[in-house]
N, C-alpha and C positions, 0 to 999 in steps of 0.2 A: 773346314766348312765346304759344303758342296753346293753347286748351282741347283736351285729348286726346280728348274725346268728340265735339264738334261743330266743332272747329278754329276757333272764334271767337277774335278778338283782344281781345274785351271781357272782361277779367278784373280782379280786385282781390285784394289781399293778404288772407289768411284765416288768420292765426296762423302759428305756427312750432313746431318741436320740435327737440330736440337729440339727436343720436346720438353714437357714440363718435368720429366724425371731424369733425363740423361742425354748425353751426346750419342747419337745413333750412327754407326758406320754403314755406308752403302758400298756394294760390291758390283762388279760387272764380270760376267762369264766371258772368257776369251774364246770359247768354242761357239756358243750360240748368240752372244752379244746381249743377252738379257741382263737387266739390272735388278738388284734386290737389296733389302736391308737385312742386317743381322737380326737374329731372333731376340725378342725382348720379353722380360717377364710380364705376364698379364697384358699382352699387347692389345687386347680388346677392351681394356678398362681405361676410362678417360679421367680418372682421379689420380692424385699423387700416389706413388708406389708405397710410401710409408703409411698412408691412410688405408690403402687397400690391404696391406699386411695387418694393420690393426683390426680391420673388419674380419679378416680371416681368423685372426687370433681369437676374437670374440665368438665367432661361429664354432670354433673348436673347443671353446670353454663352456658350451651349453647355452649361449645367449641366442635368443630368437632373432629372426630376420628383422622384424620391425624394431625391436629393442636395440639391435646393433646399429640400425640406421639412425635412431634417436641419439645414441651415445656417440656415434662418429660424426653426426651432423650431415648425413647424406640421405638421399631419397631411398625408399624401400626398393625401388627398381634398380638403383645403383648397387645395392647389396646383392640382389639376385644376379646382376651382371657379373659382379666379382665372384659370386659362388659358381656361376657357369664357367667362367674362364679358369678359375683356380681349380675347380673340380675336374675339368677336362685335363688340365696339366698334371694334376696328381694321379689321375687314372693312367695316363701315358707313362708317368714316372714309375708307378708301381709295376706296370707291365714290362718296363725296360730293366728295372733293377732286381726284381724278384724272379730270377731265372737261375737254373742249375744250382739250386740250393742244396747244401749238405745238412741234413737234419737227422735227429735221432728219434724224436717222438713228437707226433702231431695229435692234437685234440680237436675235434670238430663238433660244432653245435649250431643252433639256429636262434636268432633273435626275432621276436615278433614285432611287427610294426604294421601300419596300414596307411593307405593313400586315399585321400578324399573322403572315404567313408568306411565303415566296418563291412566285413564280408556279407553279413546278413542283409545289408541294404543294396547289394549288387544283383544284377540279373545274370545268371550263369550262361544264358543263351545269347547274351549280347557281347560281341567281340570287344567292344570298347570298354566294357566293365572288367575285362581281364587285366586292365591297367590300374584298376581301382581295388578297393577292399584290402584284404590281408596281403602283405608283401613281406616275406621273411628274408633276413640277411643270413646266409650260410657263411660261417667263418671257420677257418682252419688256422690254429695257432701252434707255434713251436713251443714245447713245454718249458724248455730251459731259458731261451732268450726272450720269450713272450712275443716274438715276431709274428704278426698276422701275415701268413704266407699267401693266402688266397681268400677271396670272398665272391659270393654270387647272390643276386637279389631276384626274387620271384616267388611264386606260389610254393607252398610246402608240399610239393608233389614229386612224382617220379622224374619228370622232365628237368626240373631245376636241380634235383639231386644228381642226376646224370651229368649235367653241365658243370656243376660244382666239383664233383670228384674228378672229372676229366681235366678241368683246369688246374686242380690241385696236383694231379699227377704230372702235368706238363711242367710245373715249376720246380719239381724236386728231382735230384739226381741221386740214384742209389736206393737201397732198401732202408726202410724205416719202420717204426712202430706207429700204428694208427689206433686211436681210441674214439669211440662214439657212445651215444646212449642207445637205447633199444629201438630207435625209429626204424620201421619196417623197410623203408626204401634203402636204408644202409645195409641191413643185415638179414632181410627176409629170406626164407629158404628158397623160394622160387624166383624172386626178382630183386634180390639184394645187389645194388650197384657196386658195392665194394668188391665183391667176388668177381663180377663181370668185368670190371675195369682194371683192377690190380692183379687179379688172378692169385697166384701163390707168391707174388713178389713183394708182399708186405706182411708184417706181423700185426694182426688185427685182433683187438679185444673190445668187449662192450661192457658198459656199466649200466645196470638197470636199477632205478630207485622207485620205491613205492611210497607215495604220500597219501595221507588221509587222516581223518579224525574220528569217524564213526566206530571203527574197531576199538579205538582207545577210549573214546568218550561217547558212548552211545546216546546220551541225553543231550549232548551239545548240538545246537542248531548251526548248520554250516551257512555262512554268508560270504560275500565277496571279500570282506575285510578280515575274515577269520584266517589267521596264518595256518598253513598246512604243516603237518608234523611228519617227519621222515619215519616210516615204519620199518623198512628194511632196505638193504642195498646188496645187490648181487653182481659179481663180476665173472665174466666167462670169456675164454679164449675161443676165437672163431676161425682164424687163419694163422698158420705158422706157429711160432713160439714166442708170444709176447711176454714181456716182464710183467707179471700180474701185480707187482707193487706199484707199477706206473699206469695201470689201467684205471683211469679216472678222468672225469670231465670237469672236475672242480675248478681247475685253473681257467678253462675256457668259459665256465659259467661266471667266474669273477670278471673276465674280460667283457662278457655280456653286460655286466653292471656298468663298466666304464663306458660302453656304447650308450647306454641310457643316461648316464650322468653327464657326459660331455657332448651329447647331440640332442638338441631341443626337440627334434622330430620324433624321438623315441621316449620322451617323457610322458608317462601315463596320465590320462585324465586332464589334459590341458588342450588349448587351442593351437599348440605348436606343431601339430602333425602335418605331414606333407600333403599338399593339395594336388601335385602332379608327380608322376613316376620319374620323369626326367630329373627334376630337382632332387628327388629322393636319392637317386643313384649318384648324382654329383656330390651331395652332402656326405654320403657314406665314403666315397673315394677320398674326399678331402680329409675326413676324420681319420681314416685308416693311415693315410700318408703322414699326417701329423702325429698319430700315435706311434708309428714305427720309427720316425726320424727325429721328432722334436720333443717328445714327452719322455722324461726320465722315469723309469719304472722302479718302484720301491723294492722289487725283488732282488735287484742286483746293482742299483744305483747308476744304471746306464740307460740309454735308449735301446729299444729292441734291436734296431739296426746296428748299433755299436756292439751289442752282445753277440749278434750273428756275424760280425765281421764285414758288414756292408757300409759302415761309416766309421770315421775315426774321431768324431766329436759330435756334440749335440748341435743339431741344425737349428738355426733361428727360422721363424716363419718366412722372413725375407729370403733366406738361403733356399728354403723349400720351394718358394715360388720362382726363384731365379735359376734353379738348378737345371742344367741342360739334360734333355731326355736322351 
């Protein structure tokens, strides 16, 4: 442990105090004389740690904020406070643990969501409205372990795509295979960010799927509830020499379903959507950390972090919240 003021390792114990959760040790720096307490899980939350962990567990199982408050017997604002503190901790934990990863194959895709209102109800000339409307979650998942390596939240445009791919590259060590759909910002001839960011240091392939009904059933009237039918699927190598048998985004699309299933903010046609972008980002960070370290995946019977060699057991929610960054 280092001094928070001068980062010195020369510290000594300096008493303790008890709060409602635990006995907290205090320290004094021998260099600058400052005193400080040891770090605590969810230090900004004033409810018992077991109840806070229960609230986090409910949020990661698809329960809404108000429903979680009613089930746990706490105020809605307390649930949001827990979300803020836990979400910040999980974001820092992901940034600290998901580094220098050795991966073989990454699939990337985007999950649609919106904040406050749909895009058609925003003003494109108003800077404040850039925080509202459609907000996509860009996800990159390792094919075998199912580890979500990186994510980015923003508009589905060139800027967010650039940030996402640069962040993905920073987390991975070595050459790997990358697969995406035909989104132009990934693979466009003139402005594809994969080529500009990774160059020739990646084996990149794309999978393009065509959905529709009119060609197959000309007389059928298309509605929002009518399921689309896959007409054809094409795969193409773009950079390097990708294994064409692994050029698919099916696994990533299945993970997109888990995002919608276990995060109330992505459930379609409900009132559970995010009302502000900050809470939207915190909820996504919390869910991804829970998915990686706490949720056992049916593909291999382990958590993605265990399959990737980042953990040796299934973390409980309490461990996730207490884990040092």
